[in-house]
C-alpha angles and dihedrals in degrees: 000000000000109000115243095229094058089049093050092049092044091053090050092056093041090056090055091052090051094046090052094045094243115152111231145147136204113245134165125059096338090059094043090049091054093049099032140009113341119237136168114273128201099185138031132224121207127180112208136179094227125173130192091257089061095059099082097047091042093053092044091053095051108027095095092060104025142051099240131168118204093198091054090051093049091050091050091051093049092048098036089237133119142277134185138223125200126215103231098211095060104008088240110164129220120194113210118197117201109231114246124230098245136109096260095048093047092048093047090053093052092047095056116122135216118248141169106228093200129027092230092052116098094200128087117206134191117266130181115261118255091253093052091048089056093048094047091049092050091048092053090045089054097050092052106258113191092241095048094144091057091048090054094045091050090051093052090046093055092046091052097045099041094036110146093016091070122105098233094183090058091045092054093045092049092046090055091051093050097041094243101112093122092049091050091053090048092049093047090051094046093049090050092049092050092049092050091050091052092049092048092051091055 
């Protein structure tokens, strides 16, 4: 399950993005848990279309609750990389990836969907589409992320749960852009094999 505290903190940051008019979406294990098989998460990934003019208002809005470094954010924006902020009360970390100016990144941002993370929450926030979760997970698996096994398991989980609802044409196009075409084919085959095994056992 997704832990309540990460959700509460994620919603807090998402509200700031929305108040400042910054396009964003939630990625990582929260997104894969929504689209696939839920699992506990101890960090959060957010992709945001941040510009240098956003830095001051963003820091001002969060500095009372988070460790946040304006120079780190500016450097991430200039280099289209990432920075993190840490919730001071629990030391919970959020990684924020600055959206790149390319076709895949722009399309993924427009394809994000609105979700309520908790039933009792009144706010909807932007979450990566199932297809973009799969593509992001495969990309991080390819470049050698330290939790590669979790990335792969999350990918298979989303493929199994979403199944026929997935836009396969978009998946293949995105996989070509990110250089993960072979991994997508492997994941599709593995998910299909697992599903067939489950059906046969019934």
